[in-house]
Steps between C-alpha positions, in 0.01 A plus 500: 500500500705233343659226697757247382632197691847353437466156339795382719342617836452229764625164596816378310566134430695441801276676745182329361675173532591555850162622610311225330733249660391624853122484420564138357659385831196649698264321263680160482610498875324165576708428804440853646860578535591849611592719201785753521669735244846606554447881490188655355415305183500825304526869591128571505324532826160410373610176373691408817194594710285274298747209542523567871120481520518147354764385757828574330766634732798713391838409632719798513841373606739212513470476874101456469557239220736294726221464760254342261500111508196414289315656213522635145749785428465690170797692358374816333572617150806721630685179592714454800842382627639157500510504875111529499483184292730319736281590797173397333657160407664450843161570678317248267254766380312470158662725254307689234752694291316793316831688429469680171686294223690822402616548859602123514712576200696768671562266814658249261699767314663658817572148645675395181689835458608499871631148446725648211639740766331812394377778714120541457340833472116507542347824357198555717345597832700342778193479729277331246436128567586400146844665532551349854412163347743525208783612747410176693622302196799712411678509827704761694690599186214710383418870473151654450493830324170692474611861409752713335696580826542126575617435143759776515634371846534135387855364522630154554779426740660246263486476116253235388237465233158649570155372405201751491140391543188705568179478706232392268293811565773762487468798265647398161661841421637545857652145480681593167626833656644327823664236290669774289653655816628161620649413161714819504690346797686257270403167660453199281112514503228279371150661503186277509187716446262299724218759505178333421365569149150566645648754747681677214178506286296621790724775564533614135111485463454699823741773377337520154144538662611747769673715237159527306241549777405778728483294811644159585398236762747241617349220709707269719614405857694747701787253525494399138841577354379470137195733568731759669707500182196536284391800703847661470488445114141634468577804727790599279254508205181638661503728794145396600589145585327305791637205683211294658452151654114479448220733383467625862830682468382690190329840548287504183421860545866585451459366137396746232185406314658608174831301556650230298584251770732186490502220736779242554578255779781303651550130463343432825181666444187278456283577192201564710649799665616630160147448359342683801710799466445511122112475541480757774710756306285464195160498705613811690479696187 
């Protein structure tokens, strides 16, 4: 058996920065303040469970946030809305902003473009926290488009310029395809490719490996958008593609001992989980 692990697998810069910030707050919390994260710090259940065991509480909604009057609140790498910052400041909470700099850049872009009177289109998953956060900075004159059908149906009630941005973890080729559909409608459009370079490189590497191997393993949280996209890309290239969160989800007996196996992982997957899967796949055979 031959096993290859993608060089880009695992924590990206923004995720590592966010996770490290929580552990730093735990370690340096001399005043024993309660530590909260606004939403799970990353879409990985193992990491979230470990932080919970160390006393970190996940705040899942604005309503919950409004009730907190003391403590440290950490904004995750996905970012959040302007309203969230206003509530944190109004309640006198200690803010630790771990928003990925690439996401912060999008917040600034949509705010500026909105100020110029443009309609904002966000290419991405409407239910994803990053997209919801971006929308919180672009206002009501915003459309989220995530698929071909939504792109085809897009139409403005009044003629105005349009600015298109993307969720940082969106599939690059799908982004280009949806933009092409929108451009055919004849609006005055400016397109800003805000997909993170690390995301694009991860997707391209995963596609290349999956096209060469017999079996492909994709590791990441069930709710991780970038991992789901990796799985879709790999599945298109390799029929025998497995989507797992941890080694426990992988049936090693289903892997052929003569196979060439590829392994990749989403941006929210810790290195220890990747190493554990890699080691056990090799040991098995």
